[in-house]
NUMAR-991280 format. One line per 5 residues: number of its first residue (from 1); their letters; for each residue x, y, z of C-alpha. Coordinates in steps of 0.05 Angstrom, whole numbers, plus 5000, padded with zeros to 4 digits. Layout:
BEGIN
NUM	A	X/Y/Z  ... $
END
This chain:
BEGIN
1	MIRDD	2937/6448/2698  2914/6516/2675  2964/6571/2689  2915/6619/2721  2969/6664/2749 $
6	ILGSL	2994/6681/2679  2925/6686/2648  2902/6731/2703  2960/6779/2692  2947/6791/2618 $
11	PVRTA	2924/6863/2608  2873/6845/2555  2830/6810/2608  2800/6878/2628  2773/6886/2557 $
16	VPALE	2744/6816/2550  2676/6833/2582  2666/6891/2533  2686/6847/2476  2636/6793/2496 $
21	RALDA	2581/6845/2503  2598/6873/2434  2595/6804/2402  2529/6788/2437  2499/6853/2411 $
26	HGCAV	2529/6858/2341  2563/6793/2324  2625/6831/2302  2677/6872/2337  2745/6905/2327 $
31	LCAPP	2795/6891/2383  2854/6939/2390  2905/6914/2439  2979/6933/2442  3033/6879/2437 $
36	GTGKT	3040/6835/2498  2970/6844/2524  2949/6772/2509  2898/6785/2453  2925/6726/2413 $
41	TLVPL	2925/6677/2471  2874/6696/2523  2816/6720/2478  2809/6656/2438  2809/6614/2502 $
46	VLAGL	2755/6658/2533  2711/6659/2470  2718/6583/2467  2693/6576/2538  2756/6541/2561 $
51	LGEGP	2769/6588/2620  2699/6593/2651  2635/6556/2661  2601/6579/2598  2586/6535/2537 $
56	VRRVI	2644/6509/2497  2648/6541/2428  2693/6524/2370  2739/6583/2352  2785/6592/2292 $
61	VAEPR	2843/6640/2299  2872/6663/2232  2945/6685/2231  2982/6714/2171  3044/6670/2180 $
66	RIAAR	3058/6597/2195  3109/6613/2250  3058/6656/2286  3003/6603/2279  3047/6548/2309 $
71	AAARR	3073/6594/2365  3003/6619/2384  2976/6548/2388  3034/6523/2430  3028/6583/2477 $
76	MAWLL	2953/6571/2488  2963/6497/2498  3017/6511/2549  2972/6560/2586  2920/6504/2591 $
81	GERVG	2973/6456/2615  2963/6412/2553  3000/6391/2491  2985/6419/2423  2932/6378/2388 $
86	ERVGF	2887/6369/2448  2838/6426/2461  2883/6475/2423  2913/6456/2355  2938/6487/2291 $
91	TVRGE	2937/6476/2216  2987/6506/2168  3005/6485/2098  3037/6417/2103  3029/6410/2178 $
96	RAVGR	2969/6395/2223  2963/6383/2298  2889/6377/2313  2851/6325/2354  2779/6305/2365 $
101	ATVVE	2776/6349/2427  2804/6411/2393  2760/6472/2400  2811/6527/2387  2847/6518/2320 $
106	VVTTG	2899/6567/2297  2906/6568/2221  2940/6611/2170  2894/6657/2129  2911/6615/2068 $
111	VLLQR	2886/6552/2101  2822/6587/2123  2811/6612/2052  2815/6541/2025  2768/6517/2080 $
116	LQRDQ	2717/6570/2063  2717/6550/1990  2703/6478/2011  2652/6494/2065  2622/6564/2060 $
121	ELAGV	2582/6555/2123  2642/6536/2166  2598/6484/2198  2611/6476/2272  2652/6540/2278 $
126	DAVIL	2623/6591/2326  2674/6648/2321  2732/6670/2277  2787/6717/2300  2827/6752/2246 $
131	DECHE	2892/6767/2282  2942/6820/2260  2894/6847/2209  2936/6911/2205  2986/6875/2161 $
136	RHLDA	2935/6876/2104  2956/6811/2072  2913/6795/2011  2891/6728/2039  2868/6762/2103 $
141	DTVAA	2829/6815/2067  2796/6762/2023  2779/6718/2083  2746/6778/2117  2704/6792/2056 $
146	FLLDV	2682/6719/2050  2665/6715/2124  2622/6777/2119  2586/6744/2060  2575/6682/2103 $
151	RAALR	2547/6723/2160  2501/6761/2113  2473/6702/2075  2484/6637/2114  2508/6645/2185 $
156	PELRL	2486/6710/2218  2504/6679/2285  2577/6669/2266  2620/6715/2308  2676/6755/2277 $
161	VAASA	2733/6793/2311  2785/6835/2275  2844/6841/2322  2909/6879/2319  2956/6923/2359 $
166	TTDAQ	2960/6978/2306  2906/6983/2254  2856/7027/2220  2804/7012/2274  2750/7057/2245 $
171	GWARL	2760/7029/2175  2752/6958/2200  2692/6978/2242  2657/7007/2180  2675/6944/2140 $
176	LGDAP	2644/6900/2194  2579/6938/2193  2594/6994/2243  2619/6943/2293  2640/6966/2362 $
181	VVTAS	2714/6980/2374  2740/6950/2439  2807/6976/2463  2852/6942/2514  2903/6978/2556 $
186	GVSYP	2975/6966/2540  3031/6934/2579  3056/6978/2635  3128/6967/2615  3156/7029/2581 $
191	VETVW	3198/7025/2518  3250/7079/2509  3264/7102/2438  3337/7114/2419  3347/7148/2351 $
196	APPSA	3409/7117/2319  3415/7141/2247  3478/7126/2207  3532/7180/2214  3542/7182/2138 $
201	PVRPP	3489/7180/2083  3469/7112/2058  3436/7095/1991  3361/7083/1996  3338/7011/1983 $
206	HGMRV	3328/6994/1910  3291/6931/1891  3321/6876/1934  3386/6914/1945  3403/6944/2012 $
211	DPALL	3465/6988/2020  3519/6946/2055  3537/7009/2094  3469/7007/2128  3478/6934/2147 $
216	THVAS	3547/6950/2176  3514/7006/2216  3459/6960/2241  3511/6911/2266  3547/6967/2303 $
221	VVRRA	3481/6989/2335  3469/6917/2358  3538/6918/2391  3522/6985/2422  3456/6958/2449 $
226	LAERD	3491/6898/2479  3539/6944/2515  3487/6994/2539  3429/6949/2558  3413/6885/2593 $
231	GDVLC	3374/6827/2563  3370/6796/2495  3368/6837/2430  3317/6827/2375  3341/6859/2309 $
236	FLPGV	3293/6869/2251  3320/6863/2180  3283/6859/2113  3305/6790/2089  3346/6727/2094 $
241	GEIGR	3405/6756/2057  3411/6816/2103  3404/6771/2164  3462/6729/2139  3506/6790/2126 $
246	VAGLL	3493/6821/2195  3504/6754/2228  3572/6751/2195  3588/6821/2222  3570/6801/2293 $
251	GECGA	3624/6749/2303  3653/6749/2374  3600/6798/2398  3594/6762/2465  3524/6734/2451 $
256	EVLQV	3492/6675/2415  3468/6699/2346  3404/6665/2322  3366/6674/2257  3290/6673/2250 $
261	HGRAP	3255/6678/2183  3203/6641/2143  3255/6594/2114  3286/6575/2181  3271/6504/2205 $
266	AAVQD	3211/6498/2251  3257/6470/2305  3301/6533/2302  3240/6578/2305  3213/6540/2364 $
271	AVLAG	3280/6543/2401  3282/6618/2394  3211/6625/2420  3226/6578/2478  3281/6622/2504 $
276	SSAGR	3347/6603/2536  3381/6613/2602  3452/6603/2577  3479/6673/2563  3453/6731/2522 $
281	RVVLA	3423/6723/2453  3418/6766/2391  3358/6745/2349  3361/6770/2277  3291/6767/2248 $
286	TAVAE	3249/6787/2189  3179/6815/2196  3155/6745/2218  3175/6767/2289  3132/6830/2287 $
291	SSLTV	3067/6800/2308  3037/6747/2353  3104/6727/2382  3137/6738/2448  3211/6723/2445 $
296	PGVRV	3230/6709/2518  3286/6750/2547  3283/6806/2496  3292/6875/2527  3320/6911/2467 $
301	VVDAG	3297/6918/2395  3343/6943/2340  3303/6963/2279  3337/6972/2211  3273/7007/2188 $
306	LAREP	3262/6965/2125  3210/6915/2102  3195/6874/2040  3131/6882/2001  3107/6849/1936 $
311	RTDHA	3106/6888/1872  3080/6865/1804  3098/6891/1735  3033/6869/1700  3057/6891/1631 $
316	RGLSA	3117/6844/1635  3089/6789/1679  3143/6798/1731  3129/6794/1805  3180/6806/1859 $
321	LTTVR	3191/6830/1929  3219/6900/1938  3251/6934/1998  3212/6993/2027  3214/7036/2090 $
326	VSQAG	3176/7006/2148  3109/7039/2164  3094/7074/2229  3048/7017/2247  3102/6965/2233 $
331	AGQRA	3154/7004/2272  3105/7007/2331  3094/6932/2328  3169/6920/2327  3182/6967/2385 $
336	GRAGR	3130/6931/2426  3171/6867/2426  3219/6902/2475  3168/6916/2529  3131/6851/2535 $
341	EAPGA	3165/6825/2598  3200/6885/2628  3220/6957/2612  3260/6959/2547  3288/7002/2491 $
346	VYRCW	3283/7006/2416  3342/7031/2375  3316/7058/2310  3367/7064/2255  3337/7128/2227 $
351	SQAED	3327/7199/2252  3268/7226/2289  3255/7274/2231  3251/7216/2182  3202/7180/2228 $
356	GRLAR	3148/7232/2216  3152/7220/2142  3139/7145/2146  3073/7118/2119  3022/7105/2173 $
361	FPSPE	3006/7034/2151  3038/6983/2104  3014/6983/2032  2954/6936/2026  2975/6877/1984 $
366	IKVAD	2912/6884/1943  2940/6949/1916  3009/6925/1896  3009/6849/1888  2993/6800/1832 $
371	LAAFA	2918/6789/1836  2912/6724/1797  2900/6682/1860  2852/6733/1888  2813/6736/1822 $
376	LQAAC	2808/6660/1821  2784/6657/1893  2732/6710/1878  2708/6672/1816  2703/6607/1855 $
381	WGDPS	2664/6645/1909  2614/6666/1856  2634/6739/1849  2681/6743/1788  2681/6819/1787 $
386	AEGLA	2694/6823/1863  2647/6882/1864  2602/6849/1916  2659/6834/1964  2667/6878/2026 $
391	LLDAP	2739/6901/2021  2776/6957/2055  2808/6974/1988  2781/6958/1919  2828/6919/1874 $
396	PAGAL	2860/6963/1819  2822/6954/1755  2884/6944/1712  2914/6892/1758  2848/6855/1762 $
401	AAARS	2841/6855/1686  2911/6828/1679  2895/6773/1729  2832/6753/1692  2871/6750/1628 $
406	VLAAI	2919/6700/1660  2862/6658/1687  2827/6656/1619  2892/6635/1585  2901/6575/1632 $
411	GAVDG	2828/6554/1629  2811/6572/1701  2753/6618/1682  2704/6620/1624  2687/6677/1578 $
416	DGRAT	2644/6709/1631  2697/6704/1684  2663/6647/1722  2706/6592/1750  2710/6529/1708 $
421	GRGVR	2714/6460/1739  2788/6463/1724  2792/6530/1758  2758/6504/1821  2808/6448/1824 $
426	MAGLG	2866/6497/1815  2840/6540/1872  2838/6479/1917  2911/6463/1907  2936/6520/1951 $
431	LHPRL	2981/6546/1896  2984/6607/1852  2940/6593/1791  3002/6592/1746  3034/6537/1788 $
436	ARALL	2968/6499/1793  2964/6499/1717  3037/6474/1713  3022/6419/1764  2959/6394/1730 $
441	DGAGQ	2983/6398/1658  3055/6378/1675  3032/6316/1712  3001/6289/1648  3066/6297/1611 $
446	VGARR	3123/6284/1660  3086/6247/1715  3053/6271/1779  3114/6262/1823  3163/6299/1779 $
451	AAEVV	3112/6355/1765  3102/6362/1840  3176/6366/1853  3187/6421/1802  3125/6460/1824 $
456	ALLSE	3149/6455/1896  3214/6488/1874  3175/6543/1839  3128/6556/1897  3186/6574/1944 $
461	EPPRA	3249/6600/1910  3310/6557/1929  3368/6589/1966  3415/6628/1922  3469/6577/1939 $
466	YGDDL	3431/6526/1897  3449/6568/1835  3407/6595/1777  3399/6528/1740  3331/6501/1762 $
471	AAAWR	3347/6430/1741  3411/6431/1781  3374/6461/1840  3324/6404/1835  3380/6353/1841 $
476	TARRG	3409/6391/1900  3341/6391/1936  3335/6316/1924  3403/6307/1958  3376/6345/2018 $
481	GGGAS	3412/6410/2003  3480/6379/2016  3505/6404/1949  3494/6477/1967  3557/6513/1986 $
486	GSGGS	3572/6577/2022  3532/6612/2075  3467/6584/2049  3485/6512/2064  3448/6504/2129 $
491	NGDAY	3389/6543/2100  3392/6495/2041  3382/6435/2087  3321/6469/2118  3296/6487/2049 $
496	AARWR	3304/6415/2025  3262/6390/2084  3206/6439/2069  3211/6422/1995  3202/6347/2009 $
501	QEVRR	3142/6363/2052  3110/6405/1998  3125/6352/1946  3086/6301/1987  3028/6348/1993 $
506	LSSSV	3026/6365/1919  3036/6293/1898  2977/6271/1940  2935/6328/1913  2946/6310/1841 $
511	GGSSA	2960/6236/1847  2893/6213/1872  2856/6235/1810  2868/6249/1737  2923/6300/1723 $
516	GRSSV	2889/6332/1665  2934/6337/1605  2912/6398/1568  2926/6446/1513  2967/6508/1530 $
521	AGSSA	2905/6551/1539  2876/6498/1584  2808/6507/1552  2809/6439/1518  2835/6396/1574 $
526	TDAGA	2828/6321/1570  2841/6277/1629  2898/6229/1633  2924/6187/1690  2967/6224/1739 $
531	GSGAG	3025/6178/1725  3020/6183/1649  3083/6211/1619  3123/6190/1679  3180/6168/1636 $
536	AGSDD	3175/6224/1585  3243/6257/1579  3299/6272/1627  3293/6312/1690  3323/6371/1654 $
541	VAAGL	3268/6367/1601  3215/6359/1655  3242/6419/1694  3239/6463/1632  3170/6440/1610 $
546	VTALA	3137/6450/1678  3170/6518/1687  3148/6539/1617  3077/6517/1631  3077/6560/1694 $
551	FPERV	3107/6622/1662  3096/6618/1586  3107/6693/1577  3176/6684/1607  3198/6634/1555 $
556	ARARG	3261/6667/1527  3306/6660/1467  3381/6675/1468  3406/6736/1432  3479/6731/1451 $
561	EGAFL	3527/6744/1509  3481/6716/1562  3424/6760/1539  3354/6734/1523  3288/6762/1499 $
566	MVSGT	3224/6737/1533  3159/6724/1498  3131/6783/1537  3181/6829/1503  3224/6840/1565 $
571	GAELG	3299/6831/1558  3333/6784/1607  3406/6774/1626  3443/6719/1663  3499/6730/1712 $
576	QGSGL	3571/6727/1686  3585/6660/1719  3520/6626/1699  3524/6557/1667  3461/6574/1628 $
581	RSAGW	3493/6626/1583  3503/6577/1525  3429/6557/1524  3389/6573/1463  3323/6576/1500 $
586	LAVAV	3304/6585/1573  3241/6580/1615  3252/6635/1666  3224/6618/1735  3249/6678/1776 $
591	ADRPA	3270/6745/1749  3268/6816/1774  3275/6881/1736  3299/6943/1774  3263/7006/1754 $
596	TAASA	3324/7036/1719  3348/6972/1686  3337/6957/1612  3333/6882/1624  3309/6835/1678 $
601	RVRLA	3360/6795/1718  3349/6720/1715  3352/6688/1783  3327/6618/1766  3313/6585/1699 $
606	AVIDE	3311/6519/1662  3338/6501/1593  3286/6484/1541  3284/6474/1466  3242/6509/1413 $
611	DTARE	3190/6454/1412  3177/6462/1486  3175/6537/1478  3122/6530/1423  3082/6482/1465 $
616	AAGHA	3082/6524/1528  3073/6592/1496  3031/6569/1437  2977/6620/1454  3028/6674/1435 $
621	YAEGE	3045/6643/1367  3030/6687/1307  3051/6687/1234  3040/6742/1184  3066/6801/1144 $
626	EVGWE	3104/6854/1183  3123/6919/1151  3159/6971/1192  3209/7028/1191  3277/7001/1212 $
631	GGEVV	3345/7032/1202  3316/7090/1163  3281/7047/1111  3217/7008/1100  3229/6935/1117 $
636	ARRVA	3178/6883/1096  3181/6812/1123  3139/6750/1135  3151/6732/1208  3133/6673/1252 $
641	RLGAV	3138/6693/1326  3123/6674/1397  3101/6741/1425  3162/6785/1418  3209/6728/1399 $
646	ELSVR	3220/6719/1325  3224/6646/1303  3233/6655/1228  3238/6714/1180  3231/6717/1104 $
651	PLRQP	3233/6780/1061  3169/6802/1027  3171/6822/0954  3100/6848/0948  3080/6875/1017 $
656	DPGLV	3010/6899/1031  3006/6973/1009  2968/6992/1071  3023/6964/1115  3076/7001/1074 $
661	RQALL	3037/7065/1082  3035/7056/1158  3110/7042/1158  3124/7106/1119  3081/7146/1168 $
666	AGLER	3120/7114/1225  3184/7136/1190  3159/7207/1185  3140/7206/1258  3208/7180/1278 $
671	EGLGL	3254/7220/1232  3212/7282/1217  3187/7321/1157  3258/7328/1131  3246/7262/1094 $
676	LRWTR	3203/7302/1044  3229/7348/0988  3225/7419/1013  3240/7470/0959  3248/7544/0976 $
681	DAEGL	3178/7557/0951  3151/7499/0995  3186/7527/1056  3160/7596/1040  3089/7570/1033 $
686	RERLG	3093/7535/1100  3118/7599/1133  3063/7640/1101  3010/7590/1126  3042/7590/1195 $
691	FLHRE	3036/7666/1196  2963/7666/1177  2946/7611/1228  2981/7651/1282  2950/7719/1263 $
696	LGGGW	2881/7701/1235  2867/7630/1260  2801/7608/1232  2809/7558/1176  2882/7572/1164 $
701	PDVSD	2918/7507/1181  2968/7494/1236  3032/7475/1200  3077/7461/1259  3116/7395/1258 $
706	GALLA	3069/7362/1308  3006/7383/1271  3031/7363/1203  3055/7295/1228  2988/7283/1262 $
711	RADAW	2951/7297/1195  3003/7267/1149  2956/7215/1122  2909/7271/1099  2954/7323/1066 $
716	LEPEL	3005/7274/1036  2954/7233/0998  2954/7207/0944  3029/7212/0938  3039/7173/1003 $
721	SRARR	2998/7113/0978  3043/7109/0917  3108/7111/0957  3144/7046/0973  3210/7067/1004 $
726	RADLG	3248/7125/1035  3271/7151/0967  3199/7159/0946  3187/7206/1005  3247/7247/0983 $
731	RLDAG	3214/7258/0915  3148/7280/0945  3136/7354/0934  3118/7381/1002  3095/7448/0976 $
736	QALRR	3044/7418/0928  3019/7373/0984  3012/7431/1033  2964/7467/0987  2913/7412/1004 $
741	LLPWS	2907/7441/1074  2885/7510/1049  2813/7529/1068  2785/7516/0999  2714/7501/1023 $
746	TGEAA	2705/7571/1052  2737/7607/0993  2791/7636/1038  2845/7598/1001  2838/7646/0942 $
751	RLDEL	2860/7703/0988  2927/7671/1005  2967/7719/0961  2926/7778/0985  2934/7763/1059 $
756	APERI	3005/7736/1058  3036/7757/0992  3098/7720/0973  3128/7785/0948  3113/7859/0957 $
761	EVPSG	3124/7911/0902  3166/7970/0927  3169/8041/0897  3229/8022/0853  3186/7971/0818 $
766	SRVRV	3223/7911/0847  3182/7854/0875  3216/7835/0940  3205/7769/0977  3174/7773/1046 $
771	EYGGP	3203/7725/1097  3150/7698/1144  3194/7651/1185  3204/7696/1245  3156/7726/1296 $
776	QPVLA	3143/7785/1248  3145/7785/1171  3210/7814/1145  3221/7855/1081  3295/7862/1066 $
781	VKLQE	3306/7915/1012  3358/7967/0992  3344/8034/1023  3343/8072/0955  3286/8028/0930 $
786	LFGLR	3239/8054/0984  3248/8129/0972  3180/8162/0970  3145/8108/1010  3117/8142/1072 $
791	DTPRV	3079/8084/1106  3106/8015/1125  3077/7959/1083  3027/7913/1118  3006/7841/1108 $
796	GGEAG	2949/7799/1137  2887/7835/1115  2852/7899/1132  2882/7915/1200  2945/7881/1178 $
801	VPVLV	3012/7869/1210  3068/7918/1193  3128/7883/1162  3195/7892/1195  3236/7929/1143 $
806	HLLSP	3309/7911/1139  3340/7971/1102  3402/7949/1064  3462/7988/1040  3478/7990/0966 $
811	AGRPA	3523/7929/0979  3465/7891/1009  3488/7896/1081  3440/7915/1138  3439/7989/1151 $
816	AVTAD	3377/7997/1194  3315/7960/1218  3247/7993/1227  3174/7976/1231  3156/8051/1222 $
821	LASFW	3183/8081/1158  3154/8150/1170  3192/8156/1236  3256/8129/1204  3255/8180/1147 $
826	QDGYR	3246/8235/1198  3295/8213/1253  3339/8155/1234  3356/8168/1161  3404/8226/1175 $
831	AVRAE	3452/8182/1214  3450/8128/1160  3461/8179/1105  3520/8211/1141  3553/8143/1150 $
836	LRGRY	3541/8114/1080  3542/8171/1030  3618/8176/1031  3625/8101/1023  3575/8097/0966 $
841	PRHPW	3580/8165/0929  3551/8139/0864  3484/8124/0898  3431/8177/0912  3427/8204/0983 $
846	PEDPS	3373/8258/0981  3361/8302/1042  3286/8286/1042  3278/8212/1023  3203/8213/1034 $
851	TAVAT	3194/8256/0972  3252/8228/0930  3244/8181/0872  3261/8109/0887  3312/8076/0843 $
856	RRLNN	3351/8012/0831  3405/8050/0791  3467/8091/0805  3471/8167/0796  3485/8190/0725 $
861	RR	3559/8199/0711  3582/8270/0704 $
END
């Protein structure tokens, strides 16, 4: 029996006629409807013709998460008075409830993506609704692009709706070909905002780490909400670990504490969504509860203000989730959970001032995530460059190039980026391409079942309680999670159930046809039976091999004290209590590297040996001469390596001279020009050239450290080519080499001594050195040797630059400094004469020095 009373009360009903008109006219539309209006439940039923007398149409609703897909299907079936699997059904990975009469099918975007690759026309489907498109999941963006292709080329009659409560409506409208935007009025129940920031500063999130002080504060806000408000409380936290910690802090809070996240058992998720009449509830949830879900009884939302987003370090091949501030759109979605059934309140654990600084929308996954799966889907679709796909945001060029490199290495695409037959099969497995490669190639070596079991572990990281040894985690999962201890035990049981379900799916995917034993690159695969190799090696060996096939760049060799070096060049460290610390080699399955850390932290890994490392990472094997500058000396070796990992090293007696030359240049770059022999004359020449470059420019060379190092291969030849070690650099005459930089071709080099003389002859006949090292050339000379010289000497050509004259006492100590001798003789000399003539009576101190005879001698004795 259809529940017309509920359907008739859903606010979105007033927007349905406009939506239908938009679809009739344009075929596409954007539906903006606040939380609780019924867009996820009423609209699909209307478009399918299940609530009126119109024709029945088949409608697919795409949800970003499994929990939302199951919940939406059950809600629609309940509204029709039916069971799931009749006219309304759902399909998620590993679970399907669809019957012959099903016309509304709720699927995850990943399932729809697979379906489109198998059947581009979506035969029999009349309309597709992309729900919660504001979340900008990569699968959802890809599905939208593919569907627009289908409409343009194959099925112009296929209807397409992009629906969300908070989204870039105009951006989606443009993407859908200037589609109409239909807006539904919101629920009439108001939601009061209560700003509840921590009283003391808390550290911002860093990687996966959240300040425990913030979690303690969140727990206190939940208790406050229970005391101040009626109804159940829904608390948003970034992840499973934070949910567990806050749950522990809420003991004896007077309410039943429930946990909802992607890893929770379906039965637990369903129980939360079904509601309860026995007392108050506190539901601790991740972002899975943001969208498409009504949690009955909830009147209060407590929002920690954090979310998890994927990030990828393409240079190191490390992908991980990171904790970020929630966006304004996400915060709005969360707040809306409080006003679905009655007036409510949202307690936000940040200040109103901070709220204005939040990003408007979440970061699109296409901008921050690993793009290997996207690139493979695009290649299988026939658009390897993805340039022809209609996307709200273009994929970053660097990330897409890194993804294509991965696909080429595993044989998923050819040299032109087109999908190979192997790549098409990988795309159909519903796995990341790395894991698909491990499943296909691993099945040929360890057997389909064992390969599937390990890949299932890799596709969803086991609970931390399982430990960091993947082989041990495998055994724990086989036991049903009973071996997991601590707070993760119950989660471990749920994980083990999901793991067994995924193993069955993967086993059937690879077991019905040849597994495809292949080379490491995957480009020379030869088929073998799926069960071949089923008895090859122990489970520990199988775990290591399959993990290494999935992540060859994370194969790592020990370098002492729990530290390892990955093939990619990234350091990795195990925890203090890890049982893997004695391993010589590891295949690292899960690792994260905080931005400020020198090494990645290993979360999950399997022990392997060198042979397995060579097999899995064989594409990175290289052997050759390596000559470098290490420890202040040229080191020449013959090295065999896997990427950054050295396998064997032998000294080279006769290294390639070109490599030696490069090593010496690297040494100069690292340690500076002090490695060369700088005599006083060489230093003086460099200072003179620096003066001319500064004053005259032109062809006079720049002799600063940076400029000389940049041109070292030019001005240090041929001496550099003859050098073999550090000591040879120390014997290299820098002054002689510098003369090669003089402007010989223009003839200016011949004027060096004219423009920047090394010495200047003074009236006494002495030739005094000019120092060019400062901002102005300096001539330091005894005062008596300049008698009779009226004008200050100049250097640098016709206009010239006056030297700065340091007038010295007879003892060689500074007496005065001037750049204008004429003025000094007239004004400053009297004071110097009065001070020094009594101290040095045997030296001449004429009253008019400008007309006196210069001398280097004492007065004649009387």
